[in-house]
C-alpha positions as CSV (number, residue, x, y, z in Angstrom):
1,X,20.9,151.3,121.4
2,X,22.4,153.9,119.0
3,X,19.0,154.4,117.4
4,X,17.5,155.1,120.8
5,X,20.1,157.8,121.7
6,X,19.4,159.6,118.4
7,X,15.7,159.6,119.0
8,X,16.3,161.3,122.3
9,X,18.5,164.0,120.9
10,X,16.1,164.7,118.1
11,X,13.2,165.1,120.7
12,X,15.3,167.4,122.8
13,X,16.1,169.6,119.9
14,X,12.5,169.9,119.0
15,X,11.6,170.8,122.5
16,X,14.3,173.5,122.7
17,X,13.2,175.0,119.4
18,X,9.6,175.2,120.5
19,X,10.6,176.9,123.8
20,X,12.7,179.5,121.8
21,X,9.6,180.4,119.7
22,X,7.8,181.6,122.8
23,X,7.8,185.3,123.3
24,X,9.4,186.6,126.5
25,X,6.9,189.0,128.2
26,X,9.8,191.0,129.7
27,X,11.4,191.6,126.2
28,X,8.0,192.7,124.8
29,X,7.6,195.2,127.6
30,X,10.9,196.8,126.7
31,X,10.0,197.0,123.0
32,X,6.8,198.9,123.8
33,X,8.4,201.2,126.5
34,X,7.8,205.0,126.2
35,X,10.9,206.7,124.5
36,X,13.2,208.5,126.9
37,X,13.7,212.2,126.4
38,X,16.1,214.6,128.2
39,X,14.2,217.7,129.5
40,X,15.5,221.1,130.5
41,X,13.8,223.8,132.4
42,X,13.0,227.3,130.9
43,X,15.1,229.9,132.7
44,X,14.5,233.5,133.2
45,X,18.0,234.7,132.2
46,X,19.3,237.0,129.3
47,X,21.6,235.5,126.8
48,X,24.8,237.4,126.0
49,X,25.6,237.6,122.3
50,X,28.4,239.2,120.3
51,X,27.2,240.3,116.9
52,X,29.5,241.0,114.0
53,X,27.5,243.7,112.1
54,X,28.4,245.1,108.6
55,X,29.2,248.8,108.6
56,X,30.6,251.5,106.2
57,X,32.6,254.5,106.6
58,X,31.2,257.7,105.1
59,X,32.4,261.4,105.0
60,X,31.3,263.5,107.9
61,X,30.2,266.1,105.3
62,X,30.0,265.8,101.6
63,X,28.4,268.0,98.9
64,X,27.8,267.9,95.2
65,X,28.5,271.3,93.6
66,X,26.3,272.5,90.8
67,X,26.0,275.6,88.8
68,X,23.8,278.3,90.4
69,X,23.8,280.4,87.2
70,X,24.1,279.6,83.5
71,X,27.5,280.3,82.1
72,X,30.8,278.9,80.7
73,X,33.5,277.3,82.8
74,X,36.5,279.8,82.8
75,X,38.9,278.1,85.1
76,X,39.2,275.0,87.2
77,X,41.7,275.3,90.0
78,X,41.4,271.9,91.5
79,X,41.3,268.3,90.5
80,X,40.4,264.8,91.8
81,X,42.4,264.3,95.1
82,X,43.0,268.1,95.8
83,X,42.9,269.1,99.5
84,X,41.0,272.5,99.8
85,X,40.2,274.8,102.7
86,X,37.0,276.4,103.5
87,X,36.5,279.5,101.4
88,X,39.1,278.6,98.8
89,X,38.2,279.3,95.2
90,X,37.6,276.0,93.3
91,X,36.5,277.3,89.8
92,X,35.4,280.4,88.0
93,X,32.6,281.0,85.4
94,X,31.9,283.6,83.0
95,X,28.4,284.8,81.9
96,X,28.4,287.8,79.6
97,X,24.6,288.1,79.6
98,X,24.7,288.3,83.4
99,X,27.3,291.0,83.3
100,X,25.0,293.1,80.9
101,X,22.1,292.5,83.3
102,X,24.0,293.9,86.2
103,X,25.1,297.0,84.2
104,X,21.4,297.6,83.1
105,X,20.2,297.1,86.7
106,X,22.7,299.6,87.9
107,X,21.5,302.2,85.3
108,X,17.9,301.8,86.1
109,X,18.6,302.3,89.8
110,X,20.6,305.5,89.1
111,X,17.8,307.0,87.0
112,X,15.2,306.0,89.5
113,X,17.2,307.6,92.3
114,X,17.7,310.7,90.2
115,X,13.9,311.0,89.6
116,X,13.2,310.5,93.4
117,X,15.8,313.1,94.3
118,X,14.1,315.6,92.0
119,X,10.5,314.8,93.2
120,X,11.7,314.9,96.8
121,X,13.2,318.4,96.4
122,X,9.9,319.5,94.5
123,X,7.8,318.2,97.3
124,X,9.9,320.1,100.0
125,X,9.5,323.4,98.0
126,X,5.8,322.9,97.7
127,X,5.6,322.1,101.4
128,X,7.5,325.1,102.3
129,X,5.3,327.3,100.0
130,X,2.1,325.8,101.4
131,X,3.0,327.7,104.8
132,X,1.7,330.8,103.1
133,X,-2.1,330.8,103.2
134,X,-3.6,330.4,99.7
135,X,-0.2,329.9,97.8
136,X,-0.6,326.2,97.4
137,X,-3.6,324.1,97.2
138,X,-4.0,321.0,99.4
139,X,-4.3,318.9,96.3
140,X,-1.1,320.1,94.8
141,X,0.7,319.4,98.1
142,X,-0.8,315.8,98.3
143,X,0.1,315.2,94.5
144,X,3.6,316.2,95.2
145,X,4.0,314.1,98.1
146,X,2.4,311.1,96.3
147,X,4.9,311.5,93.4
148,X,7.9,311.6,95.7
149,X,6.7,308.6,97.6
150,X,6.1,306.6,94.3
151,X,9.6,307.5,93.1
152,X,11.1,306.4,96.4
153,X,9.5,303.1,96.1
154,X,10.6,302.7,92.6
155,X,14.2,303.7,93.5
156,X,14.2,301.1,96.3
157,X,13.0,298.5,94.0
158,X,15.5,299.1,91.3
159,X,18.2,299.1,94.0
160,X,17.1,295.7,95.2
161,X,17.1,294.4,91.6
162,X,20.6,295.7,91.2
163,X,21.8,294.0,94.3
164,X,20.1,290.8,93.3
165,X,22.1,290.9,90.0
166,X,25.3,291.5,91.8
167,X,24.7,288.6,94.1
168,X,24.2,286.4,91.1
169,X,27.5,287.6,89.8
170,X,29.1,286.2,93.1
171,X,28.1,282.8,92.0
172,X,30.4,282.9,89.1
173,X,33.2,282.3,91.6
174,X,32.7,278.8,93.2
175,X,34.3,278.5,96.7
176,X,34.7,275.5,99.0
177,X,31.9,275.3,101.7
178,X,34.2,273.3,104.1
179,X,37.7,271.8,104.3
180,X,37.9,268.5,102.5
181,X,39.0,266.6,99.4
182,X,37.8,266.9,95.8
183,X,36.5,263.4,94.9
184,X,34.8,264.2,91.6
185,X,35.5,266.6,88.7
186,X,33.1,266.6,85.7
187,X,33.8,269.8,83.8
188,X,36.8,271.5,82.0
189,X,37.3,275.2,80.9
190,X,35.0,276.1,78.1
191,X,32.1,273.7,79.1
192,X,28.7,275.2,79.3
193,X,26.9,274.7,82.7
194,X,23.3,275.3,83.4
195,X,21.4,276.0,86.5
196,X,18.2,274.6,85.0
197,X,19.3,271.1,84.1
198,X,18.1,268.5,86.6
199,X,19.9,265.6,85.1
200,X,23.5,266.9,84.8
201,X,26.4,265.6,86.9
202,X,27.8,267.9,89.5
203,X,30.7,270.0,88.5
204,X,32.7,268.9,91.5
205,X,32.1,266.8,94.6
206,X,33.7,267.6,98.0
207,X,34.0,265.4,100.9
208,X,35.4,265.9,104.5
209,X,37.8,263.1,105.1
210,X,39.7,264.2,108.2
211,X,36.5,263.3,110.1
212,X,34.5,260.2,109.1
213,X,31.2,258.5,110.1
214,X,31.1,254.8,110.7
215,X,27.5,253.8,110.0
216,X,26.1,250.6,111.4
217,X,22.5,249.2,111.5
218,X,21.6,247.4,114.6
219,X,18.9,244.6,114.2
220,X,15.7,245.2,116.0
221,X,16.1,242.0,118.1
222,X,19.3,243.5,119.5
223,X,18.0,247.1,120.0
224,X,17.2,246.4,123.7
225,X,21.0,246.2,124.3
226,X,21.8,249.1,122.3
227,X,24.8,251.1,123.4
228,X,24.2,254.6,124.5
229,X,26.0,257.7,123.4
230,X,29.8,257.8,124.3
231,X,29.9,254.0,124.8
232,X,32.8,252.3,123.0
233,X,32.6,249.8,120.3
234,X,35.3,247.8,118.5
235,X,35.5,247.4,114.7
236,X,37.7,245.8,112.1
237,X,38.2,247.4,108.7
238,X,38.3,245.1,105.6
239,X,41.2,247.1,104.3
240,X,43.2,246.3,107.6
241,X,42.3,242.7,108.5
242,X,43.3,241.7,112.1
243,X,43.6,245.3,113.3
244,X,40.9,246.1,115.9
245,X,40.0,249.8,116.3
246,X,37.7,251.4,118.8
247,X,35.2,254.3,118.5
248,X,32.5,255.9,120.5
249,X,28.8,256.0,119.7
250,X,28.1,259.6,118.7
251,X,24.7,259.4,117.2
252,X,21.5,257.1,117.5
253,X,18.7,257.6,115.1
254,X,16.0,256.5,117.6
255,X,14.0,255.1,114.7
256,X,13.4,251.6,113.3
257,X,13.9,251.2,109.6
258,X,10.6,249.8,108.4
259,X,12.2,247.9,105.5
260,X,15.3,246.4,107.3
261,X,13.9,246.3,110.8
262,X,17.1,248.0,112.1
263,X,18.2,251.1,114.0
264,X,21.1,253.2,112.6
265,X,23.9,254.4,115.0
266,X,27.1,256.3,114.0
267,X,30.6,256.4,115.4
268,X,32.9,259.3,114.9
269,X,36.2,258.3,113.3
270,X,39.0,260.7,113.1
271,X,41.4,260.3,110.3
272,X,44.2,262.7,110.9
273,X,46.7,260.5,108.9
274,X,44.5,260.0,105.9
275,X,44.7,256.2,105.9
276,X,40.9,255.8,105.7
277,X,38.7,256.8,102.9
278,X,34.9,257.1,102.6
279,X,33.2,253.9,101.4
280,X,35.4,251.4,103.2
281,X,33.6,248.4,104.8
282,X,34.0,247.3,108.4
283,X,32.7,244.8,110.8
284,X,31.5,246.2,114.1
285,X,31.7,244.0,117.1
286,X,28.4,244.6,119.1
287,X,27.9,243.0,122.5
288,X,24.2,242.5,123.2
289,X,23.7,241.9,126.8
290,X,20.0,240.6,126.1
291,X,16.8,241.4,127.7
292,X,16.9,241.0,131.5
293,X,13.4,239.6,131.6
294,X,13.8,237.2,128.8
295,X,13.4,233.5,129.0
296,X,16.0,231.2,127.7
297,X,16.2,227.5,126.6
298,X,18.9,225.2,125.1
299,X,19.3,225.9,121.4
300,X,18.8,222.3,120.5
301,X,15.2,222.6,122.1
302,X,14.2,224.8,119.2
303,X,12.8,223.2,116.1
304,X,12.7,225.4,112.9
305,X,10.6,224.2,110.0
306,X,9.4,225.9,106.9
307,X,6.1,227.0,108.6
308,X,7.0,227.7,112.2
309,X,9.6,227.8,115.0
310,X,8.7,226.1,118.2
311,X,9.7,224.2,121.3
312,X,8.3,221.0,122.6
313,X,7.0,221.5,126.2
314,X,6.1,218.8,128.7
315,X,2.5,219.3,129.7
316,X,1.3,216.5,132.0
317,X,3.7,214.1,130.4
318,X,2.3,215.0,126.9
319,X,4.2,216.7,124.2
320,X,2.9,220.3,123.3
321,X,4.3,222.3,120.6
322,X,4.7,226.0,121.7
323,X,5.5,228.6,119.0
324,X,8.5,230.9,119.9
325,X,10.3,233.8,118.5
326,X,14.1,233.9,119.2
327,X,16.3,236.8,119.8
328,X,19.9,236.6,121.3
329,X,21.8,233.4,120.9
330,X,25.0,232.0,122.5
331,X,26.8,228.8,121.6
332,X,24.3,226.6,123.7
333,X,21.3,228.8,124.7
334,X,18.8,231.2,123.0
335,X,16.3,233.7,124.2
336,X,12.7,232.9,123.4
337,X,9.4,234.6,123.5
338,X,6.2,232.4,123.5
339,X,3.6,230.8,125.9
340,X,6.2,229.7,128.4
341,X,7.1,230.6,131.9
342,X,10.1,229.9,134.1
343,X,10.4,226.4,135.4
344,X,8.5,224.8,132.3
345,X,10.2,221.8,130.8
346,X,11.1,221.5,127.3
347,X,12.7,218.5,125.3
348,X,16.3,219.2,124.8
349,X,17.1,217.5,121.5
350,X,13.7,218.1,119.9
351,X,12.8,217.2,116.3
352,X,9.8,217.3,114.1
353,X,9.3,213.6,114.4
354,X,7.9,214.1,117.9
355,X,4.1,214.6,117.4
356,X,1.7,216.7,119.4
357,X,0.3,214.8,122.3
358,X,3.0,212.1,122.3
359,X,3.7,210.5,125.7
360,X,7.0,211.9,126.9
361,X,6.7,211.0,130.6
362,X,10.0,209.9,132.3
């Protein structure tokens, strides 16, 4: 009896095992089912983006002062950090050769003027005498007039040369072209300076620091939302972290830099307390409103590879890769330009493992 029960149990076990080896058609259908993808519609809506753009403070005016004439430095009345006013004397030069040239030019002018005076008086007498018929020949009258005219021209030329030499003497006194601060000094009394040297350092450098320019380059992709003149922008200086300042757009270049693909704008920054200096770095907070006619998709829908940037669109339940160019981006959406139209559907969490033509029907 016991052997019979064991035989029945063994047969039942074999039957159950054979049944478990058979494939369930339902399970097989689940395994081969089309993967499920979440789709999102392409929307016609701009994407607002706040950009933090690097900027730099620059002097509103700056000039490197070189020698206009050859000479020796006589006195230097300023140094680095000196605050100067427009027209203030900064340094003086001395040039003995130039002084001699002025004296010679003055003497030549005096001699030419004297000759002209004599010839002019002679012409007047000849002209008066010619009123008596037969007293003066027409040729003598013409010769006297020509000599007086020639001496007049020579006198004027010598006068111009003397005035030019005097003007050159004025360059021996170097004055400030505008109010500002001396930021470089490269000469000392006794130094020889030359007007012909092209590689020499400037004698002095002057910058206007009460009024500064904040220079910032706006990327080409954000130019559409570029602020207009007098619009306000916020900025933070690296030297004063956490302190947000405001300025107004004063100048727009209206030109895209071909190398950096950006447009330069400038803000006027007034520095009456002298706390700011040219060369300081800043971050400008630029709010780009986006293009009103732009299309936008979820950021996760954009796939970026080494060769291209694209989204995967649903075309009759088939995957189609559409190349795009992106511009403004927010935390979850991005503006795109490509062969898309509002209402098209794209895969939200796209990746490069999805192949062209894959079945993505839901």
